[in-house]
N, C-alpha and C positions, 0 to 999 in steps of 0.2 A: 153707377161704375165707383169704387172705393178711390178714397184722395190719400194724398200722400201729405206728412206731414214731417215740417220741417223745424228743426231749432227746439224742440219738444223732446220727451221722453214718455210713453205711459205710464199711465197710474198703475200703481201698485198698491196691493193690499199687504197688511201688515204679516211680517213672515214667510212671504212670498215672492216671487219674480213677477212680472208683466204678463199678459195671457203669450204667447205664441202670436208674433207680427211678422211679417216681410218686410226688411231693411236691404235700403242700397247702400252699397260699402265703396267708396272710391278709394284707389289706390294710382298710386306712378306705375307707369307701366316700364316694361324694360326698352324701351325704344324714347323711354320722354314724355310720351302720352298718359292720357288719364284714362284708368281703367276702371269699369263700372258693373259691378255682378248683384245678384240679390239672394238672400239667403235668409231662411226661417231663423228668428233669434229671438230671445228674452233679455229685459232689462231686470238689472240687479242694481236697490239704490244704495247708494252709501249707509253700511252698519244696518241693514233690515234683513239680510236673510243669513242662517247658518247652515255649515254643511250640514249638521242633522234637522232642521229645519227643511231643508230640501230634500231630505234623503238621497243625498247625492253619494256613492260607492267612491271612494278614493283608494284604487288598488294600489297606486304607485305613490302614497302620501300624497299629504300636502303639500302645496309648493313653500318655500321656505321664507319668502314678503307676505305670506298669509297672517294676518292677525291673528293672535290665540285669543280665548276667554279663558281665562283662569276658574273663572267660577262654576260655572260649566261645562270645563273640559269639552272644546269646542273652539272652530274658528269663523270667523266672519268671510263671507265671499265678497271677493274687492267689486266694489263700486263697476258697473262697466256693462257693455253687451254682450254676451252670450250666444255663437251659434247651435243651433239646436241641430245635433244629426239623430234621425230618428228610424235610419235604414232599415233594423230590425226591430220588432216589436217587444225584444226580450233585453233590448241594449240600446237606451237611451244613452246618448253621450255630450256635453258641451264642451263646446270651444269657448276659450276669449277671443274676441274679434279685436286685433288689434290695429286695422286701418281704420278708414274714418267713416261713422254712420251720418250718410247727408240726410236721409229721410226713414218714415217707416210709415207703414199702413196694415189694417189689421186684415188677417186671414179671410181672402174669400170662401165662401158658402162652398163647399164639396160638389161636384157634379154630379146630378139626380137623373135619369133618364126620365124621358116626361111620355108614356105611352097613352097615344090616341084610345080611346073608348070607342068600341065599334057595336051599338044597337041592331 
């Protein structure tokens, strides 16, 4: 069984984000309680990836608070967690996780049926 990691972030290779992982996000509920959910996400360290490195298409433009890199006419993607939305194979989207990430774990292996061999 996979283990949840707390108070750490996944390792990232240069110019890439972390592997896709599951994160538990905690937020204040509308009735004052704590609400938790699990989503697929990636982590990007500080000054680690640019929009070009990640191949992100920014049809609405780059947000005003992203840091511009004049020497290569690019923008740093801000440090943090980004939810992965991959509902359509043609359209991957990433959304900033604004709530508190309390733990993460590697994705489980995909289901593969086991067929019993009959002789």
